[in-house]
VMD Tcl script that builds the backbone (N, CA, C; Angstrom):
set m [mol new atoms 210]
animate dup $m
set s [atomselect $m all]
$s set {name element resname resid chain x y z} {
  {N N MET 1 A -2.583 4.064 13.306}
  {CA C MET 1 A -1.524 4.841 12.184}
  {C C MET 1 A -1.909 4.969 10.950}
  {N N LYS 2 A -1.532 6.284 10.391}
  {CA C LYS 2 A -1.664 6.772 8.891}
  {C C LYS 2 A -0.700 6.743 8.180}
  {N N LEU 3 A 0.045 6.082 7.291}
  {CA C LEU 3 A 0.958 6.167 6.527}
  {C C LEU 3 A 0.728 6.539 5.127}
  {N N ASN 4 A 1.639 7.355 4.518}
  {CA C ASN 4 A 1.895 7.723 2.843}
  {C C ASN 4 A 3.303 6.529 2.527}
  {N N LEU 5 A 2.941 6.282 1.026}
  {CA C LEU 5 A 4.050 5.658 0.782}
  {C C LEU 5 A 4.904 5.960 -0.556}
  {N N LYS 6 A 6.096 5.797 -0.949}
  {CA C LYS 6 A 6.382 5.925 -2.364}
  {C C LYS 6 A 6.425 4.191 -2.850}
  {N N VAL 7 A 5.436 4.233 -4.179}
  {CA C VAL 7 A 5.577 2.836 -4.656}
  {C C VAL 7 A 5.810 2.689 -5.887}
  {N N HIS 8 A 7.139 2.491 -6.555}
  {CA C HIS 8 A 7.776 1.867 -8.011}
  {C C HIS 8 A 7.004 1.090 -8.826}
  {N N GLY 9 A 6.307 1.103 -9.687}
  {CA C GLY 9 A 6.162 -0.050 -10.502}
  {C C GLY 9 A 4.704 0.182 -11.081}
  {N N MET 10 A 4.011 1.347 -10.540}
  {CA C MET 10 A 2.534 1.559 -10.970}
  {C C MET 10 A 2.450 1.901 -11.947}
  {N N HIS 11 A 1.290 1.607 -12.757}
  {CA C HIS 11 A 1.373 2.256 -14.428}
  {C C HIS 11 A 0.228 2.892 -14.708}
  {N N CYS 12 A -0.734 2.422 -13.570}
  {CA C CYS 12 A -2.674 2.372 -14.444}
  {C C CYS 12 A -3.679 2.087 -13.304}
  {N N SER 13 A -4.854 2.238 -13.441}
  {CA C SER 13 A -5.908 2.442 -12.564}
  {C C SER 13 A -5.768 0.778 -12.473}
  {N N SER 14 A -5.308 -0.237 -13.285}
  {CA C SER 14 A -5.360 -2.259 -12.397}
  {C C SER 14 A -4.234 -1.837 -11.747}
  {N N CYS 15 A -3.461 -1.441 -11.602}
  {CA C CYS 15 A -2.059 -1.524 -10.903}
  {C C CYS 15 A -3.121 -0.312 -9.308}
  {N N GLU 16 A -3.650 0.146 -9.317}
  {CA C GLU 16 A -4.299 0.175 -7.623}
  {C C GLU 16 A -5.023 -0.292 -7.180}
  {N N VAL 17 A -5.911 -0.758 -8.128}
  {CA C VAL 17 A -6.555 -1.835 -7.488}
  {C C VAL 17 A -6.321 -3.139 -7.079}
  {N N LEU 18 A -5.395 -3.497 -8.101}
  {CA C LEU 18 A -4.496 -4.451 -7.499}
  {C C LEU 18 A -3.795 -4.568 -5.805}
  {N N ILE 19 A -3.444 -3.498 -5.539}
  {CA C ILE 19 A -2.225 -2.726 -4.425}
  {C C ILE 19 A -3.522 -2.692 -3.567}
  {N N LYS 20 A -5.149 -2.374 -4.081}
  {CA C LYS 20 A -5.701 -1.798 -3.171}
  {C C LYS 20 A -6.458 -2.700 -2.258}
  {N N ASP 21 A -7.203 -4.065 -3.246}
  {CA C ASP 21 A -7.515 -4.819 -2.996}
  {C C ASP 21 A -6.814 -6.302 -1.992}
  {N N ALA 22 A -5.466 -6.029 -2.185}
  {CA C ALA 22 A -4.247 -6.562 -1.500}
  {C C ALA 22 A -3.948 -5.891 -0.238}
  {N N LEU 23 A -4.391 -4.952 -0.215}
  {CA C LEU 23 A -3.786 -4.445 1.408}
  {C C LEU 23 A -5.174 -4.486 1.910}
  {N N ASN 24 A -6.572 -4.436 2.125}
  {CA C ASN 24 A -7.857 -4.453 2.195}
  {C C ASN 24 A -7.993 -5.924 2.646}
  {N N GLU 25 A -7.125 -6.902 2.452}
  {CA C GLU 25 A -7.185 -8.068 3.018}
  {C C GLU 25 A -6.677 -8.184 4.202}
  {N N LEU 26 A -5.777 -7.433 4.699}
  {CA C LEU 26 A -5.599 -7.267 6.079}
  {C C LEU 26 A -6.497 -6.551 7.164}
  {N N GLN 27 A -6.604 -7.354 7.902}
  {CA C GLN 27 A -8.065 -6.648 8.773}
  {C C GLN 27 A -7.767 -5.437 9.012}
  {N N SER 28 A -6.267 -4.807 9.669}
  {CA C SER 28 A -6.338 -3.790 10.629}
  {C C SER 28 A -5.806 -2.519 10.103}
  {N N VAL 29 A -5.876 -2.794 8.453}
  {CA C VAL 29 A -5.936 -1.927 7.016}
  {C C VAL 29 A -7.416 -1.248 6.638}
  {N N SER 30 A -7.197 -0.124 6.357}
  {CA C SER 30 A -8.370 0.366 6.192}
  {C C SER 30 A -7.730 1.969 5.303}
  {N N ASN 31 A -8.887 2.412 5.225}
  {CA C ASN 31 A -8.745 3.801 4.210}
  {C C ASN 31 A -7.866 4.127 3.242}
  {N N VAL 32 A -7.652 2.913 2.705}
  {CA C VAL 32 A -6.614 3.110 1.162}
  {C C VAL 32 A -6.214 3.991 0.314}
  {N N LYS 33 A -5.873 4.411 -0.505}
  {CA C LYS 33 A -6.190 5.731 -1.268}
  {C C LYS 33 A -4.572 5.310 -2.302}
  {N N VAL 34 A -5.039 4.552 -3.536}
  {CA C VAL 34 A -3.551 4.687 -4.058}
  {C C VAL 34 A -3.755 5.437 -5.697}
  {N N SER 35 A -2.364 5.943 -5.599}
  {CA C SER 35 A -2.629 6.905 -7.071}
  {C C SER 35 A -1.412 6.368 -7.962}
  {N N ALA 36 A -1.857 5.719 -8.900}
  {CA C ALA 36 A -0.614 5.498 -9.949}
  {C C ALA 36 A 0.099 6.463 -10.380}
  {N N ALA 37 A -0.627 7.370 -10.957}
  {CA C ALA 37 A 0.306 8.679 -11.248}
  {C C ALA 37 A 0.912 9.482 -10.248}
  {N N LYS 38 A 0.811 9.594 -9.121}
  {CA C LYS 38 A 1.745 10.163 -8.418}
  {C C LYS 38 A 2.600 9.019 -7.613}
  {N N GLY 39 A 2.704 7.636 -7.880}
  {CA C GLY 39 A 3.254 6.764 -7.450}
  {C C GLY 39 A 3.145 6.665 -6.085}
  {N N GLU 40 A 2.092 6.904 -5.223}
  {CA C GLU 40 A 2.428 6.959 -3.409}
  {C C GLU 40 A 0.868 6.500 -3.275}
  {N N LEU 41 A 0.834 6.039 -2.379}
  {CA C LEU 41 A -0.590 5.321 -1.467}
  {C C LEU 41 A -0.388 5.797 -0.121}
  {N N PHE 42 A -1.709 5.714 0.316}
  {CA C PHE 42 A -2.039 6.444 1.415}
  {C C PHE 42 A -3.325 5.201 2.414}
  {N N LEU 43 A -2.590 5.273 3.502}
  {CA C LEU 43 A -3.643 3.732 4.127}
  {C C LEU 43 A -3.678 4.171 5.784}
  {N N GLU 44 A -4.359 3.622 6.278}
  {CA C GLU 44 A -4.648 4.202 8.174}
  {C C GLU 44 A -4.531 2.137 8.541}
  {N N PHE 45 A -3.864 1.634 9.765}
  {CA C PHE 45 A -3.531 0.254 9.879}
  {C C PHE 45 A -3.353 0.737 11.840}
  {N N ASP 46 A -3.791 -0.587 12.365}
  {CA C ASP 46 A -3.395 -0.409 13.320}
  {C C ASP 46 A -2.168 -1.434 13.886}
  {N N GLU 47 A -1.014 -0.432 14.197}
  {CA C GLU 47 A -0.098 -1.227 14.664}
  {C C GLU 47 A 0.304 -2.189 15.787}
  {N N LYS 48 A -0.858 -2.595 16.116}
  {CA C LYS 48 A -1.074 -3.503 16.947}
  {C C LYS 48 A -1.279 -4.915 16.393}
  {N N GLN 49 A -1.989 -4.425 15.144}
  {CA C GLN 49 A -2.556 -5.666 14.424}
  {C C GLN 49 A -1.551 -6.187 13.238}
  {N N THR 50 A -0.566 -5.027 12.626}
  {CA C THR 50 A -0.137 -5.363 11.593}
  {C C THR 50 A 0.868 -4.176 11.749}
  {N N SER 51 A 2.452 -4.721 11.135}
  {CA C SER 51 A 3.401 -3.625 10.845}
  {C C SER 51 A 3.705 -3.311 9.150}
  {N N LEU 52 A 4.316 -2.184 9.644}
  {CA C LEU 52 A 4.872 -1.307 8.271}
  {C C LEU 52 A 5.433 -2.745 7.648}
  {N N ASP 53 A 6.135 -3.199 8.028}
  {CA C ASP 53 A 7.230 -4.485 7.341}
  {C C ASP 53 A 5.971 -5.255 6.997}
  {N N ALA 54 A 4.891 -6.110 7.321}
  {CA C ALA 54 A 3.857 -6.506 7.208}
  {C C ALA 54 A 3.432 -6.152 5.621}
  {N N ILE 55 A 2.848 -4.627 5.812}
  {CA C ILE 55 A 2.558 -4.321 4.771}
  {C C ILE 55 A 3.207 -3.603 3.196}
  {N N LYS 56 A 4.499 -3.545 3.609}
  {CA C LYS 56 A 5.270 -3.638 2.622}
  {C C LYS 56 A 5.239 -5.126 1.513}
  {N N LYS 57 A 5.410 -5.868 2.589}
  {CA C LYS 57 A 5.787 -7.382 2.035}
  {C C LYS 57 A 4.216 -7.786 1.548}
  {N N VAL 58 A 3.170 -6.731 1.590}
  {CA C VAL 58 A 2.284 -7.435 1.098}
  {C C VAL 58 A 2.413 -6.757 -0.792}
  {N N ILE 59 A 2.812 -5.318 -0.451}
  {CA C ILE 59 A 2.911 -4.314 -2.017}
  {C C ILE 59 A 3.860 -5.514 -2.565}
  {N N GLN 60 A 5.063 -5.802 -2.400}
  {CA C GLN 60 A 5.876 -6.572 -2.792}
  {C C GLN 60 A 5.633 -8.040 -3.410}
  {N N LYS 61 A 4.780 -8.548 -2.990}
  {CA C LYS 61 A 4.405 -9.559 -3.475}
  {C C LYS 61 A 3.332 -9.522 -4.490}
  {N N GLU 62 A 2.691 -8.151 -4.711}
  {CA C GLU 62 A 2.651 -8.317 -5.990}
  {C C GLU 62 A 3.061 -7.286 -7.072}
  {N N GLY 63 A 4.477 -7.500 -7.146}
  {CA C GLY 63 A 5.072 -6.837 -7.992}
  {C C GLY 63 A 5.702 -5.411 -8.024}
  {N N TYR 64 A 5.099 -4.740 -6.553}
  {CA C TYR 64 A 5.510 -3.346 -7.043}
  {C C TYR 64 A 6.909 -3.332 -5.569}
  {N N LYS 65 A 7.480 -1.942 -5.693}
  {CA C LYS 65 A 8.811 -1.821 -4.500}
  {C C LYS 65 A 8.036 -0.628 -4.145}
  {N N VAL 66 A 8.266 -0.953 -2.783}
  {CA C VAL 66 A 8.524 -0.087 -1.960}
  {C C VAL 66 A 9.412 0.337 -1.621}
  {N N VAL 67 A 9.505 2.009 -1.988}
  {CA C VAL 67 A 10.726 3.209 -1.711}
  {C C VAL 67 A 11.049 3.973 -0.200}
  {N N GLY 68 A 10.132 3.975 -0.332}
  {CA C GLY 68 A 9.802 5.114 1.687}
  {C C GLY 68 A 8.851 5.732 2.055}
  {N N GLY 69 A 8.256 6.037 3.134}
  {CA C GLY 69 A 7.403 6.782 3.378}
  {C C GLY 69 A 7.641 8.043 2.637}
  {N N VAL 70 A 6.275 8.766 2.657}
  {CA C VAL 70 A 6.027 10.026 2.054}
  {C C VAL 70 A 6.361 11.346 3.199}
}
mol reanalyze $m
mol bondsrecalc $m
mol representation Tube
mol addrep $m
């Protein structure tokens, strides 16, 4: 499944790397692209192995707020 999310709290490329690295630790997540400038991220994931809630929790654990899909 392909997914675009709005994420608040990202300010720079370090924020992008932090989120991307955290999401890449989930085996079922791939093709993560993060844009602090747009406040968005794109990813692909296998919904049989990972849920949207699990993805949101990973992002929130890093200190950012997911505000919905794009």
